[in-house]
C-alpha positions in Angstrom: 30.0 -1.7 52.5 28.0 -4.8 53.7 29.6 -8.1 53.1 26.5 -9.6 51.3 26.5 -6.7 48.8 30.2 -7.3 48.1 29.6 -11.0 47.5 26.7 -10.2 45.1 28.7 -7.7 43.2 31.5 -10.2 42.8 29.1 -12.9 41.7 27.5 -10.6 38.9 31.0 -9.6 37.9 32.0 -13.2 37.4 28.9 -13.8 35.2 29.4 -10.7 33.1 33.2 -10.9 32.6 35.0 -13.8 30.9 37.5 -15.6 33.1 41.0 -14.7 32.0 44.0 -16.7 33.1 46.9 -14.9 34.7 48.9 -15.1 31.5 47.8 -14.1 28.0 45.6 -16.6 26.1 47.5 -18.8 23.7 46.4 -19.4 20.1 45.4 -23.0 21.1 43.0 -21.6 23.7 41.3 -19.3 21.2 41.0 -22.1 18.7 39.4 -24.4 21.3 36.8 -21.7 22.2 36.0 -21.2 18.5 35.5 -24.9 18.0 33.1 -25.1 21.0 31.1 -22.2 19.7 30.7 -23.9 16.3 29.6 -27.1 18.0 26.9 -25.1 20.0 25.6 -23.5 16.8 25.4 -26.9 15.1 23.4 -28.3 17.9 20.9 -25.4 17.8 20.4 -25.7 14.0 19.9 -29.5 14.4 17.2 -28.8 17.0 15.3 -26.5 14.6 16.5 -23.2 15.9 18.6 -20.5 14.3 21.9 -19.0 15.3 21.9 -15.4 16.5 22.2 -13.0 13.5 25.1 -10.6 13.5 24.3 -7.2 14.8 23.0 -4.8 12.1 23.5 -1.0 11.9 20.9 0.9 13.9 19.8 2.9 10.8 19.2 -0.3 8.8 17.2 -1.9 11.7 15.0 1.2 12.0 14.2 1.2 8.3 13.3 -2.5 8.4 11.1 -2.1 11.5 9.2 0.8 9.9 8.6 -1.3 6.8 7.6 -4.6 8.3 6.0 -4.0 11.7 6.2 -2.5 15.2 9.4 -1.9 17.0 10.9 -4.5 19.4 9.8 -4.3 23.0 11.5 -1.6 25.1 14.8 -2.6 26.6 15.9 -4.8 23.6 18.9 -3.9 21.5 18.0 -2.6 18.0 20.3 -5.0 16.2 19.1 -8.0 18.1 15.3 -8.1 17.3 15.3 -11.9 16.6 16.6 -12.8 20.0 14.3 -10.4 21.7 11.2 -12.2 20.4 12.1 -15.4 22.3 12.7 -19.0 21.4 9.2 -19.7 20.0 9.4 -16.9 17.5 13.0 -18.0 16.8 11.8 -21.5 16.0 9.0 -20.2 13.7 11.4 -18.0 11.7 13.9 -20.9 11.4 11.2 -23.2 10.0 9.7 -20.6 7.6 6.4 -20.1 9.5 5.0 -16.5 9.6 4.3 -14.6 12.7 0.7 -13.5 13.3 1.8 -9.9 12.8 3.1 -10.8 9.4 -0.3 -12.1 8.3 -2.4 -9.1 9.4 -2.9 -5.9 7.4 -4.4 -2.6 8.6 -5.4 -0.1 6.0 -8.2 2.3 5.0 -9.3 5.5 3.4 -11.3 8.7 4.1 -13.4 10.8 1.7 -14.1 14.5 2.5 -16.6 16.2 0.2 -18.0 19.6 -0.6 -21.0 20.1 -2.9 -22.4 23.4 -4.1 -25.7 23.9 -5.9 -25.0 26.6 -8.5 -28.6 26.8 -9.6 -31.8 24.9 -9.3 -34.2 23.5 -6.7 -32.0 23.8 -3.6 -35.2 24.2 -1.5 -38.9 23.8 -2.3 -42.3 24.1 -0.5 -43.7 21.1 1.4 -44.9 18.3 -0.9 -42.5 19.4 -3.8 -39.3 17.6 -4.6 -36.0 19.2 -3.7 -32.6 18.5 -5.4 -31.4 15.5 -3.3 -29.5 12.3 -3.9 -29.9 8.9 -2.2 -26.1 8.5 -2.4 -24.8 11.8 -0.8 -26.4 13.5 2.1 -24.2 16.5 1.4 -26.3 17.5 -1.6 -28.9 20.0 -0.3 -29.6 23.4 1.2 -27.2 24.8 3.8 -24.7 22.1 3.6 -20.9 22.3 4.1 -18.0 19.9 4.3 -19.1 16.3 4.9 -17.4 13.0 5.4 -18.7 10.6 2.8 -16.7 7.6 4.1 -14.2 6.9 6.8 -13.2 3.3 6.4 -10.8 1.1 8.3 -10.0 -2.4 7.1 -8.5 -5.2 9.1 -7.7 -8.3 7.1 -5.3 -11.2 7.2 -4.7 -14.9 6.8 -5.5 -17.2 9.7 -3.6 -20.0 7.9 -2.8 -20.9 4.3 -6.5 -21.7 3.5 -8.5 -19.4 5.8 -8.6 -15.6 5.8 -10.8 -12.9 7.3 -11.9 -9.3 6.4 -13.4 -6.7 8.8 -14.5 -3.2 7.8 -16.5 -0.6 9.7 -17.4 2.9 8.4 -17.2 5.8 10.8 -19.1 8.3 8.6 -22.6 7.0 9.0 -25.4 9.4 9.8 -28.5 8.8 12.0 -31.8 10.6 11.4 -35.0 11.0 13.4 -33.2 12.9 16.1 -34.8 15.9 18.0 -36.5 18.1 15.4 -35.5 15.7 12.6 -31.8 16.7 12.9 -29.2 14.4 11.3 -26.3 13.3 13.5 -23.0 12.4 11.8 -20.0 10.3 12.6 -21.6 7.1 13.8 -19.9 3.7 13.2 -21.6 1.0 11.1 -20.6 -2.5 10.2 -19.8 -2.8 6.5 -17.9 -6.1 6.0 -17.3 -9.0 8.4 -16.6 -12.3 6.6 -14.2 -15.3 6.4 -12.9 -16.9 3.3 -12.1 -20.6 3.0 -10.1 -22.0 0.0 -11.6 -25.3 -1.2 -9.2 -26.6 -3.9 -5.3 -27.0 -3.7 -4.8 -24.5 -6.5 -6.8 -21.8 -4.6 -9.1 -21.1 -7.5 -12.4 -21.8 -5.6 -13.3 -20.2 -2.3 -16.3 -19.9 0.0 -17.2 -16.7 1.8 -19.3 -16.6 5.0 -20.6 -13.5 6.7 -21.6 -9.9 5.7 -20.0 -9.1 2.3 -20.8 -7.6 -1.0 -23.5 -9.2 -3.1 -22.2 -10.1 -6.6 -24.6 -8.1 -8.6 -23.3 -5.3 -10.9 -19.7 -4.6 -11.8 -19.7 -1.1 -10.2 -21.4 -2.4 -7.1 -18.5 -4.7 -6.5 -15.9 -2.0 -7.2 -14.5 -0.3 -4.1 -15.6 3.3 -3.6 -11.9 4.0 -3.0 -11.2 2.8 -6.5 -14.2 4.1 -8.4 -13.8 7.1 -10.8 -17.3 8.7 -10.6 -18.2 10.1 -7.2 -21.3 7.9 -6.6 -22.6 4.6 -7.9 -25.5 4.8 -10.4 -29.1 4.7 -9.1 -30.2 2.0 -11.5 -27.5 -0.6 -10.6 -27.2 0.2 -6.9 -31.0 0.0 -6.4 -30.6 -3.7 -6.6 -28.5 -3.8 -3.5 -28.3 -0.4 -1.7 -25.1 -0.3 0.3 -24.0 -3.3 -1.8 -23.9 -5.8 1.1 -25.9 -8.4 3.0 -25.3 -11.5 5.2 -24.9 -14.7 3.3 -22.8 -17.4 1.8 -21.2 -17.0 -1.6 -18.8 -19.1 -3.8 -16.2 -17.5 -6.1 -14.2 -19.2 -8.8 -11.3 -17.5 -10.5 -9.5 -19.2 -13.4 -5.8 -18.6 -13.6 -6.1 -16.9 -17.0 -8.5 -14.3 -15.8 -6.4 -13.7 -12.7 -3.3 -13.1 -14.7 -5.1 -10.5 -16.9 -6.5 -8.7 -13.8 -3.1 -8.7 -12.2 -1.5 -7.2 -15.2 -4.1 -4.5 -15.3 -3.7 -3.8 -11.6 0.1 -3.4 -12.0 -0.6 -1.0 -14.8 -2.7 1.2 -12.4 -6.2 0.4 -13.8 -9.3 0.8 -11.6 -10.6 -2.8 -11.3 -13.7 -4.1 -9.5 -11.5 -6.3 -7.3 -10.8 -10.0 -7.6 -14.2 -11.3 -6.5 -14.0 -14.1 -9.0 -14.8 -14.5 -12.6 -17.9 -16.5 -11.5 -19.9 -16.0 -8.3 -23.1 -17.6 -6.9 -24.6 -16.9 -3.5 -27.5 -16.8 -1.1 -28.2 -13.9 1.3 -30.9 -12.9 3.8 -32.1 -10.3 1.3 -33.5 -7.7 3.7 -30.5 -5.3 3.3 -27.4 -4.3 5.2 -27.6 -4.3 9.0 -31.4 -5.1 8.9 -33.1 -8.0 10.7 -34.3 -10.7 8.3 -38.1 -10.8 8.2 -39.0 -13.9 6.2 -37.8 -17.4 5.4 -37.0 -16.6 1.8 -33.4 -16.1 0.5 -32.0 -13.7 -2.0 -30.2 -15.7 -4.7 -27.7 -14.1 -7.0 -25.2 -15.0 -9.7 -22.5 -13.1 -11.5 -20.2 -13.9 -14.4 -17.5 -11.6 -15.9 -14.6 -12.3 -18.2 -11.6 -10.1 -19.4 -10.7 -10.6 -23.1 -7.3 -9.6 -24.4 -7.6 -7.9 -27.7 -4.0 -8.2 -29.0 -5.2 -10.5 -31.8 -7.2 -7.6 -33.4 -4.0 -5.8 -34.5 -1.3 -3.5 -33.4 -3.7 -0.8 -32.4 -5.2 -3.1 -29.8 -2.0 -4.3 -28.2 -2.4 -4.6 -24.5 -6.1 -3.6 -24.6 -8.7 -5.5 -22.5 -12.4 -5.7 -22.9 -14.3 -7.2 -19.9 -18.0 -8.2 -20.3 -20.4 -10.0 -18.1 -23.9 -10.4 -16.7 -25.7 -10.9 -13.4 -29.1 -12.0 -12.1 -30.9 -11.6 -8.8 -34.1 -12.9 -7.2 -35.4 -11.9 -3.8 -38.4 -11.5 -1.6 -38.2 -8.2 0.3 -40.4 -6.5 2.9 -39.8 -2.7 2.8 -39.9 -0.5 5.8 -43.2 1.3 6.3 -43.3 5.0 7.1 -46.0 4.3 9.6 -43.6 2.0 11.4 -42.4 -1.6 11.2 -42.1 -3.4 7.9 -44.5 -4.5 5.3 -46.4 -7.7 6.2 -46.2 -8.6 2.5 -43.0 -9.9 0.9 -42.7 -8.4 -2.6 -41.0 -10.4 -5.3 -37.9 -8.8 -6.9 -36.3 -10.1 -10.0 -33.5 -8.5 -12.0 -31.0 -9.2 -14.8 -28.2 -7.0 -16.1 -25.1 -6.8 -18.1 -21.8 -4.8 -18.0 -19.0 -4.0 -20.4 -15.6 -2.3 -19.6 -13.0 -1.3 -22.2 -10.1 -0.3 -20.0 -8.6 3.1 -20.7 -5.3 2.7 -22.4 -5.5 5.7 -22.8 -9.2 5.9 -23.8 -11.9 3.7 -22.3 -15.6 3.1 -22.0 -17.8 1.6 -19.4 -21.5 0.7 -19.3 -24.1 -1.2 -17.2 -27.8 -1.6 -17.5 -30.4 -3.8 -15.8 -34.1 -4.6 -16.1 -36.6 -6.3 -13.8 -39.4 -5.6 -11.3 -39.5 -4.8 -7.6 -41.4 -3.0 -4.8 -42.4 0.6 -5.5 -44.9 2.9 -3.9 -47.9 3.5 -6.1 -49.4 7.0 -5.5 -52.7 6.1 -7.0 -53.2 3.0 -4.9 -51.5 4.7 -1.9 -49.7 1.4 -1.3 -46.5 -0.5 -2.2 -46.8 -2.8 -5.2 -44.5 -4.8 -7.6 -43.7 -2.7 -10.6 -41.2 -2.7 -13.6 -37.8 -1.0 -13.3 -34.9 -0.3 -15.5 -31.7 1.8 -15.4 -28.0 2.1 -15.7 -25.2 4.3 -17.0 -22.8 4.9 -19.8 -19.3 6.4 -19.1 -16.3 7.4 -21.2 -12.9 8.1 -19.6 -9.3 8.7 -20.3 -6.1 7.9 -18.4 -2.9 9.9 -18.2 -0.6 8.0 -15.8 2.2 10.6 -15.7 2.1 14.4 -15.9 3.7 17.4 -14.0 0.5 17.4 -11.9 0.6 13.6 -11.3 -1.7 11.0 -12.8 -5.2 12.1 -13.8 -8.3 10.7 -15.4 -11.1 12.8 -16.9 -14.5 11.2 -17.4 -18.0 11.9 -18.7 -21.0 9.9 -17.4 -24.7 9.7 -18.1 -27.2 7.7 -16.0 -30.9 7.0 -16.0 -33.3 5.1 -13.7 -37.0 4.5 -13.3 -38.0 2.3 -10.4 -38.4 1.9 -6.6 -35.7 2.5 -4.0 -36.4 -0.3 -1.5 -33.9 0.8 1.2 -36.1 3.8 2.2 -39.5 3.9 3.9 -42.4 2.9 1.6 -39.9 2.2 -1.3 -40.4 5.5 -3.1 -40.1 5.8 -6.9 -37.0 7.4 -8.3 -36.8 9.1 -11.7 -33.2 10.0 -12.4 -31.6 11.7 -15.4 -28.1 12.9 -14.6 -25.0 14.0 -16.5 -21.6 14.3 -14.8 -18.3 15.7 -16.2 -15.3 15.3 -13.9 -11.6 14.8 -13.5 -9.6 12.9 -10.8 -6.0 13.9 -9.9 -3.5 11.9 -8.0 -0.6 14.3 -7.2 1.0 11.7 -4.9 0.0 8.0 -4.4 -1.9 8.5 -1.0 -4.0 11.5 -2.3 -6.8 11.6 -4.8 -8.7 14.8 -5.7 -11.9 14.7 -7.8 -13.7 17.8 -9.2 -16.9 17.3 -11.1 -19.8 19.3 -12.6 -23.2 17.6 -12.5 -26.5 18.4 -14.2 -29.3 16.6 -12.2 -32.9 15.9 -12.8 -34.3 13.8 -9.9 -37.4 13.0 -8.0 -36.7 13.2 -4.3 -36.8 9.8 -2.6 -39.9 10.6 -0.6 -43.4 9.5 -1.8 -44.8 12.5 0.0 -43.1 14.9 -2.4 -44.2 15.3 -6.0 -42.5 16.5 -9.2 -38.9 16.5 -10.4 -36.2 18.8 -9.1 -33.4 20.1 -11.4 -30.1 21.8 -10.7 -26.5 22.4 -11.6 -23.8 21.4 -9.1 -20.1 21.6 -8.5 -18.9 18.6 -6.5 -15.4 18.0 -5.0 -13.8 15.2 -3.0 -10.5 14.8 -1.3 -9.6 11.1 -0.6 -6.6 10.0 1.4 -5.5 6.4 1.6 -3.6 4.8 4.5 
């Protein structure tokens, strides 16, 4: 064996093995080594570091890794993850600072739907309305399984006062392909904003970017949390797709936040803590559309949860939430002939909402009135016309059963007015009754089965009349 290799092996051996004297170590030697180790640990703590943690069982380390984050880099010992992350991470842990990976959350949900028209106007001659919905492209003739939403959310705290939120949707369809064919599975930006906390108590925050417009309780509620399969035409017509680019301020008093937190812990379907009061300005042209004028959409929302315990024992724990919203905008609808309208049409709306949370029986209602752009068939042009619409809903909640939690509901909606998100802002006339039930056999899975009786004008000014039909609608949602 070469002499250099022997020398190297001897050197590594001297580093890896402790130096033992020829005779056994005495008690005094062992005590001296312990004292030196204690002194070393004391110096590390004084410098802001942390002493190495004792080794943990492999099974315990694996469970903690699965619960809190990714595994340690390859080549590190399972019980020594703190040391494997290096001195910088060690110092942050010792001083209480969080790692970036502790501040980032990745989650999402997917909705798979199947609609079947039992009877009615599945198809119609040219120029006559067919049974269609502006909310679900899976309602129609020769349709099968469809993805309604495939959402992935990336959110986190950049520091104690600044947080971000990013959400794309991978279930967007694109029309105007060859022969008018729809193509599915495209990605579209839904949310991209940053929140900045203004006050020390973190009650007031500013939001910058593309986010939900605070108009309508149901519009603010996440689709993953909503009971009915679709939002109502009347409320959603104010802000189709619910979002725009802008700046909004939200204020949440501590009392309201405590009530919402209690309801959330109880498993109630909330609209999300967007604030008890919100006021904002947005482009106003609509989600993922280029702004076309110098005007801004202004909007304001106020909502407040009232605890009803003072009304007697029968109302113990019950909460009634009421509120109102107002919107003003100048919008230039897309023209079927191409481009957008050269005229900016004034849109003004006001609405109210009321929610009596189901414990176990509940009620929910929203309505709004105003005026906005709508295609006039007589004038063959877009004009500003009155609008009104909303919904009334009753629901019950059974949090535990052999089949898991379930919520039956009944819902009626009505709308008369334009739909500004489609070419020429066609008029919608909607009367719809829906009876359904949502099951949650296990926490990540939600199954909704509903019957719907629809009377709708198709959202196309070239088609006349009202279509009618009876449908069975189903949805499987999984959360991750």
